[in-house]
TIMI-2910 file (N, C-alpha, C, CB; in pm, 1 decimal, decimal comma, always signed):
<rs>
+----------+----------+----------+----------+----------+----------+----------+----------+----------+----------+----------+----------+------+
!      n_x !      n_y !      n_z !     ca_x !     ca_y !     ca_z !      c_x !      c_y !      c_z !     cb_x !     cb_y !     cb_z ! resn !
+----------+----------+----------+----------+----------+----------+----------+----------+----------+----------+----------+----------+------+
!   -605,1 !  +1360,2 !  +1752,9 !   -500,8 !  +1443,0 !  +1698,5 !   -405,2 !  +1354,9 !  +1618,4 !   -426,6 !  +1519,4 !  +1810,5 !  Met !
!   -365,5 !  +1402,8 !  +1503,2 !   -281,7 !  +1324,7 !  +1413,0 !   -135,4 !  +1343,1 !  +1451,6 !   -305,3 !  +1366,2 !  +1265,5 !  Val !
!    -66,6 !  +1232,5 !  +1469,9 !    +76,3 !  +1234,7 !  +1497,3 !   +148,0 !  +1232,8 !  +1362,8 !   +120,1 !  +1113,5 !  +1588,0 !  Asn !
!   +214,7 !  +1343,6 !  +1329,3 !   +274,2 !  +1356,5 !  +1196,1 !   +389,5 !  +1259,0 !  +1174,9 !   +323,0 !  +1498,8 !  +1174,4 !  Ser !
!   +463,3 !  +1226,7 !  +1280,5 !   +573,9 !  +1131,7 !  +1265,6 !   +521,0 !   +992,4 !  +1231,3 !   +658,5 !  +1126,4 !  +1394,8 !  Lys !
!   +414,0 !   +951,3 !  +1299,3 !   +354,5 !   +821,2 !  +1270,0 !   +294,4 !   +818,7 !  +1130,1 !   +247,5 !   +787,0 !  +1373,8 !  Gln !
!   +234,4 !   +929,5 !  +1088,3 !   +174,1 !   +935,2 !   +955,6 !   +280,4 !   +927,0 !   +846,3 !    +92,5 !  +1063,6 !   +939,9 !  Leu !
!   +391,6 !   +999,7 !   +863,9 !   +500,6 !   +994,2 !   +765,8 !   +560,7 !   +853,8 !   +759,5 !   +610,1 !  +1097,4 !   +800,8 !  Lys !
!   +580,7 !   +794,2 !   +876,1 !   +636,7 !   +659,2 !   +880,1 !   +541,9 !   +558,4 !   +816,5 !   +667,4 !   +618,4 !  +1024,2 !  Leu !
!   +412,3 !   +575,6 !   +837,7 !   +316,7 !   +481,7 !   +778,8 !   +312,4 !   +495,6 !   +626,7 !   +176,8 !   +504,0 !   +837,5 !  Ser !
!   +323,7 !   +618,2 !   +572,9 !   +330,3 !   +634,7 !   +427,9 !   +458,2 !   +574,1 !   +371,4 !   +321,5 !   +782,7 !   +390,7 !  Phe !
!   +569,2 !   +589,2 !   +443,9 !   +695,8 !   +530,9 !   +400,3 !   +688,2 !   +378,2 !   +401,3 !   +810,9 !   +579,2 !   +490,2 !  Phe !
!   +634,4 !   +320,8 !   +508,3 !   +620,6 !   +175,1 !   +515,5 !   +521,4 !   +123,0 !   +412,0 !   +576,5 !   +133,1 !   +655,6 !  Leu !
!   +417,6 !   +200,3 !   +383,5 !   +323,0 !   +162,4 !   +278,8 !   +389,3 !   +155,7 !   +142,5 !   +207,3 !   +260,2 !   +274,6 !  Gly !
!   +477,0 !   +252,7 !   +113,2 !   +549,4 !   +252,0 !    -14,2 !   +643,4 !   +132,5 !    -22,3 !   +628,4 !   +382,7 !    -32,1 !  Ala !
!   +712,3 !   +103,8 !    +87,0 !   +803,0 !    -11,1 !    +88,6 !   +725,3 !   -141,0 !    +69,1 !   +882,2 !    -15,7 !   +220,8 !  Ile !
!   +611,6 !   -155,2 !   +137,3 !   +532,0 !   -277,1 !   +124,2 !   +478,4 !   -293,3 !    -18,0 !   +416,0 !   -275,7 !   +224,1 !  Leu !
!   +437,0 !   -184,9 !    -80,9 !   +387,7 !   -193,3 !   -218,9 !   +498,8 !   -236,0 !   -314,2 !   +329,3 !    -58,3 !   -263,5 !  Cys !
!   +619,7 !   -181,5 !   -294,8 !   +732,1 !   -221,4 !   -379,9 !   +769,5 !   -367,1 !   -356,2 !   +853,6 !   -131,1 !   -354,3 !  Met !
!   +769,8 !   -409,8 !   -229,9 !   +800,7 !   -549,6 !   -200,3 !   +696,7 !   -643,8 !   -259,1 !   +810,4 !   -570,7 !    -50,0 !  Leu !
!   +571,0 !   -602,4 !   -258,7 !   +465,2 !   -685,4 !   -316,5 !   +488,2 !   -706,4 !   -465,7 !   +327,5 !   -621,4 !   -292,7 !  Lys !
!   +527,8 !   -600,8 !   -536,0 !   +555,4 !   -612,4 !   -679,4 !   +676,9 !   -700,8 !   -703,2 !   +577,6 !   -473,3 !   -741,9 !  Val !
!   +783,2 !   -681,8 !   -625,4 !   +905,2 !   -760,8 !   -643,6 !   +879,7 !   -908,0 !   -613,6 !  +1017,8 !   -707,3 !   -553,9 !  Ile !
!   +809,1 !   -937,2 !   -505,9 !   +780,7 !  -1076,7 !   -470,3 !   +691,4 !  -1142,4 !   -574,5 !   +714,6 !  -1084,7 !   -332,0 !  Ile !
!   +594,0 !  -1067,9 !   -626,2 !   +507,1 !  -1127,2 !   -728,4 !   +583,7 !  -1151,2 !   -858,1 !   +385,8 !  -1036,6 !   -754,9 !  Ser !
!   +680,2 !  -1065,0 !   -889,8 !   +761,4 !  -1087,6 !  -1009,4 !   +852,9 !  -1207,7 !   -992,7 !   +843,9 !   -963,9 !  -1041,6 !  Leu !
!   +907,1 !  -1226,6 !   -874,6 !   +997,8 !  -1338,9 !   -852,2 !   +924,1 !  -1471,6 !   -838,5 !  +1080,8 !  -1314,1 !   -728,5 !  Leu !
!   +807,7 !  -1469,4 !   -777,0 !   +737,7 !  -1593,5 !   -747,3 !   +655,9 !  -1648,0 !   -862,3 !   +649,7 !  -1573,5 !   -631,4 !  Gly !
!   +571,0 !  -1566,9 !   -919,3 !   +478,3 !  -1611,3 !  -1023,6 !   +494,0 !  -1519,3 !  -1144,0 !   +330,1 !  -1611,8 !   -972,2 !  His !
!   +599,1 !  -1540,3 !  -1218,9 !   +636,0 !  -1448,2 !  -1325,5 !   +528,8 !  -1440,2 !  -1433,8 !   +768,1 !  -1490,1 !  -1386,9 !  Tyr !
!   +476,7 !  -1555,6 !  -1478,4 !   +377,6 !  -1555,2 !  -1586,9 !   +245,8 !  -1491,5 !  -1543,6 !   +352,1 !  -1697,9 !  -1635,5 !  Asn !
!   +202,2 !  -1520,8 !  -1421,8 !    +78,6 !  -1459,8 !  -1372,0 !    +93,4 !  -1309,0 !  -1358,8 !    +39,7 !  -1520,5 !  -1236,9 !  Asp !
!   +210,7 !  -1265,5 !  -1313,7 !   +234,4 !  -1122,1 !  -1298,8 !   +236,6 !  -1053,5 !  -1434,2 !   +365,8 !  -1096,6 !  -1224,7 !  Thr !
!   +293,7 !  -1118,6 !  -1533,9 !   +293,6 !  -1059,4 !  -1668,0 !   +152,2 !  -1044,8 !  -1721,6 !   +377,0 !  -1144,2 !  -1764,0 !  Leu !
!    +64,8 !  -1140,4 !  -1692,0 !    -74,7 !  -1127,9 !  -1734,9 !   -142,4 !  -1009,6 !  -1667,1 !   -151,9 !  -1256,7 !  -1704,7 !  Gln !
!   -113,4 !   -988,9 !  -1539,5 !   -171,5 !   -874,2 !  -1468,3 !   -120,6 !   -743,7 !  -1528,6 !   -137,7 !   -880,2 !  -1317,1 !  Ile !
!    +10,4 !   -737,9 !  -1558,7 !    +64,9 !   -616,8 !  -1619,9 !     +8,0 !   -595,2 !  -1759,6 !   +217,7 !   -624,3 !  -1626,2 !  Phe !
!    -13,7 !   -704,6 !  -1834,9 !    -72,5 !   -690,0 !  -1968,1 !   -213,6 !   -633,5 !  -1960,3 !    -74,2 !   -824,5 !  -2040,7 !  Asn !
!   -291,0 !   -677,5 !  -1863,4 !   -425,8 !   -622,3 !  -1844,7 !   -416,7 !   -475,1 !  -1807,2 !   -503,3 !   -700,9 !  -1735,9 !  Val !
!   -323,4 !   -441,7 !  -1719,6 !   -304,6 !   -301,8 !  -1680,9 !   -265,2 !   -215,0 !  -1798,6 !   -199,9 !   -290,9 !  -1572,7 !  Gly !
!   -171,7 !   -263,5 !  -1881,7 !   -131,0 !   -185,9 !  -1999,4 !   -244,2 !   -174,2 !  -2100,3 !     -9,0 !   -249,7 !  -2065,6 !  Phe !
!   -326,7 !   -278,6 !  -2112,3 !   -441,0 !   -271,3 !  -2202,5 !   -540,3 !   -165,2 !  -2154,4 !   -509,9 !   -408,7 !  -2213,2 !  Met !
!   -564,1 !   -159,5 !  -2023,4 !   -654,5 !    -58,0 !  -1970,0 !   -597,6 !    +82,3 !  -1987,4 !   -682,5 !    -84,8 !  -1822,6 !  Leu !
!   -465,6 !    +95,5 !  -1978,6 !   -403,7 !   +226,8 !  -1998,7 !   -421,3 !   +272,9 !  -2142,6 !   -254,2 !   +222,5 !  -1962,3 !  Ile !
!   -415,6 !   +181,4 !  -2238,8 !   -427,5 !   +217,9 !  -2379,9 !   -570,7 !   +248,4 !  -2421,6 !   -372,9 !   +107,4 !  -2465,9 !  Gln !
!   -668,5 !   +204,5 !  -2345,7 !   -808,0 !   +231,8 !  -2378,7 !   -853,9 !   +356,4 !  -2304,7 !   -898,1 !   +110,9 !  -2343,5 !  Thr !
!   -983,3 !   +381,3 !  -2307,7 !  -1034,8 !   +499,8 !  -2239,7 !  -1044,2 !   +481,4 !  -2088,7 !  -1170,4 !   +535,7 !  -2294,7 !  Lys !
!  -1011,4 !   +363,6 !  -2038,1 !  -1014,1 !   +336,7 !  -1894,0 !   -873,3 !   +342,9 !  -1835,2 !  -1077,3 !   +198,9 !  -1865,9 !  Tyr !
!   -795,0 !   +441,4 !  -1877,8 !   -656,2 !   +453,4 !  -1834,8 !   -644,6 !   +483,4 !  -1685,8 !   -586,6 !   +561,6 !  -1914,3 !  Trp !
!   -748,3 !   +540,0 !  -1626,2 !   -741,6 !   +581,4 !  -1486,3 !   -762,5 !   +464,9 !  -1389,5 !   -844,7 !   +688,8 !  -1459,6 !  Phe !
!   -816,2 !   +353,9 !  -1436,1 !   -848,6 !   +242,1 !  -1346,3 !   -723,6 !   +182,2 !  -1280,8 !   -923,3 !   +133,2 !  -1423,4 !  Val !
!   -615,7 !   +150,2 !  -1354,4 !   -497,4 !    +95,7 !  -1285,4 !   -436,9 !   +193,5 !  -1185,4 !   -391,8 !    +56,5 !  -1387,0 !  Pro !
!   -432,8 !   +321,9 !  -1222,3 !   -377,7 !   +421,4 !  -1130,5 !   -464,7 !   +436,0 !  -1006,3 !   -363,6 !   +556,5 !  -1200,5 !  Phe !
!   -594,7 !   +429,6 !  -1024,5 !   -687,1 !   +439,6 !   -911,8 !   -672,0 !   +320,0 !   -817,9 !   -831,7 !   +449,5 !   -962,0 !  Leu !
!   -660,1 !   +200,1 !   -873,9 !   -643,4 !    +80,3 !   -790,7 !   -510,6 !    +81,6 !   -715,8 !   -652,8 !    -45,5 !   -876,6 !  Leu !
!   -404,6 !   +125,6 !   -782,4 !   -274,2 !   +134,1 !   -716,3 !   -278,4 !   +236,8 !   -604,1 !   -163,9 !   +170,1 !   -817,7 !  Ile !
!   -338,7 !   +352,7 !   -630,7 !   -346,8 !   +457,3 !   -528,4 !   -432,6 !   +412,6 !   -410,4 !   -403,6 !   +586,4 !   -588,5 !  Ala !
!   -544,0 !   +346,1 !   -437,4 !   -629,5 !   +298,8 !   -328,5 !   -559,5 !   +193,1 !   -243,6 !   -759,5 !   +242,2 !   -384,5 !  Leu !
!   -485,5 !   +102,8 !   -308,2 !   -411,8 !     +1,3 !   -233,0 !   -304,8 !    +66,5 !   -145,6 !   -347,5 !   -101,0 !   -328,9 !  Phe !
!   -232,7 !   +163,9 !   -201,3 !   -128,0 !   +233,8 !   -126,2 !   -187,0 !   +308,6 !     -6,8 !    -52,6 !   +331,7 !   -217,8 !  Tyr !
!   -297,3 !   +378,4 !    -27,3 !   -361,1 !   +452,7 !    +81,8 !   -413,8 !   +356,6 !   +188,3 !   -476,0 !   +540,7 !    +27,7 !  Ile !
!   -472,7 !   +244,8 !   +145,1 !   -524,0 !   +145,5 !   +240,3 !   -411,8 !    +89,2 !   +326,7 !   -595,1 !    +31,6 !   +165,8 !  Phe !
!   -301,2 !    +52,2 !   +265,1 !   -188,9 !     -5,2 !   +339,8 !   -128,9 !    +99,0 !   +433,9 !    -80,7 !    -58,8 !   +243,2 !  Val !
!   -115,0 !   +222,3 !   +385,9 !    -56,9 !   +327,1 !   +469,4 !   -143,2 !   +355,7 !   +591,5 !    -38,0 !   +454,6 !   +388,5 !  Ser !
!   -273,2 !   +366,6 !   +571,9 !   -359,9 !   +393,7 !   +686,1 !   -373,8 !   +273,0 !   +777,8 !   -496,4 !   +437,4 !   +638,3 !  Phe !
!   -353,4 !   +153,5 !   +724,4 !   -350,8 !    +35,5 !   +810,4 !   -230,0 !    +40,7 !   +903,4 !   -348,1 !    -93,5 !   +725,7 !  Leu !
!   -113,5 !    +79,2 !   +849,4 !     +4,2 !    +97,0 !   +934,4 !    -19,7 !   +207,1 !  +1037,7 !   +127,8 !   +130,2 !   +848,9 !  Phe !
!    -82,4 !   +316,8 !   +995,9 !   -109,5 !   +426,4 !  +1089,0 !   -202,2 !   +380,7 !  +1201,5 !   -171,3 !   +545,9 !  +1014,7 !  Tyr !
!   -302,7 !   +302,5 !  +1167,0 !   -394,2 !   +250,3 !  +1268,9 !   -321,2 !   +158,4 !  +1365,9 !   -510,7 !   +175,4 !  +1203,1 !  Leu !
!   -231,6 !    +76,8 !  +1315,8 !   -152,8 !    -11,2 !  +1402,6 !    -67,0 !    +71,4 !  +1497,7 !    -63,9 !   -105,7 !  +1318,4 !  Ile !
!     -3,1 !   +178,0 !  +1445,7 !    +77,1 !   +264,8 !  +1531,7 !     -8,0 !   +331,5 !  +1639,1 !   +147,7 !   +370,8 !  +1448,2 !  Phe !
!   -127,6 !   +375,3 !  +1602,6 !   -215,3 !   +440,8 !  +1700,4 !   -260,8 !   +341,8 !  +1807,8 !   -337,9 !   +502,6 !  +1629,8 !  Arg !
!   -288,8 !   +217,5 !  +1768,5 !   -329,1 !   +116,6 !  +1867,2 !   -214,4 !    +81,1 !  +1961,0 !   -379,1 !     -9,6 !  +1796,7 !  Leu !
!    -93,4 !    +74,4 !  +1907,1 !    +23,0 !    +49,2 !  +1992,7 !    +41,0 !   +164,3 !  +2090,7 !   +151,2 !    +30,0 !  +1907,5 !  Ile !
!    +26,3 !   +286,5 !  +2040,9 !    +39,3 !   +403,9 !  +2126,7 !    -67,0 !   +403,5 !  +2236,6 !    +28,7 !   +532,3 !  +2043,2 !  Asn !
!   -189,6 !   +369,0 !  +2201,4 !   -297,6 !   +361,2 !  +2300,0 !   -269,2 !   +253,5 !  +2404,3 !   -431,3 !   +333,1 !  +2230,5 !  Leu !
!   -221,4 !   +138,5 !  +2359,6 !   -189,3 !    +30,6 !  +2452,4 !    -76,9 !    +67,0 !  +2547,5 !   -152,4 !    -93,5 !  +2376,3 !  Gly !
!    +25,4 !   +133,5 !  +2496,5 !   +137,1 !   +174,6 !  +2582,1 !    +89,5 !   +275,4 !  +2685,8 !   +251,8 !   +234,6 !  +2497,6 !  Val !
!    +10,0 !   +372,5 !  +2642,4 !    -41,6 !   +472,0 !  +2737,7 !   -135,3 !   +407,8 !  +2840,5 !   -115,6 !   +584,4 !  +2662,5 !  Arg !
!   -213,9 !   +311,4 !  +2797,6 !   -308,2 !   +245,9 !  +2889,1 !   -234,9 !   +168,0 !  +2997,2 !   -401,6 !   +152,4 !  +2811,9 !  Phe !
!   -131,3 !    +93,4 !  +2958,1 !    -62,1 !     +9,6 !  +3055,3 !    +38,3 !    +86,6 !  +3139,8 !     +7,7 !   -102,4 !  +2984,7 !  Phe !
!    +85,1 !   +202,2 !  +3092,4 !   +179,4 !   +279,8 !  +3172,3 !   +110,2 !   +369,1 !  +3274,3 !   +265,9 !   +364,0 !  +3082,0 !  Leu !
!    -14,7 !   +401,1 !  +3251,5 !    -85,9 !   +488,6 !  +3347,1 !   -167,8 !   +411,3 !  +3444,0 !   -174,5 !   +585,5 !  +3275,2 !  Asn !
+----------+----------+----------+----------+----------+----------+----------+----------+----------+----------+----------+----------+------+
</rs>
């Protein structure tokens, strides 16, 4: 059964982690990040415009469900040790 509170929190934490990843990459390796953005903008201008959006969405979904899995494992562990 899906816990809606954990799912909402995992999507929120996934969004925060994705934003932090972009900010840290901009602060740490500015030139490398600009090259990645240039490749992304080039793909947007060609007929492969969906590829950057697809990769961003897949990364966000992966991170969010990873947080959800961690929450479910913590919940299972707490229930196991309390009973």
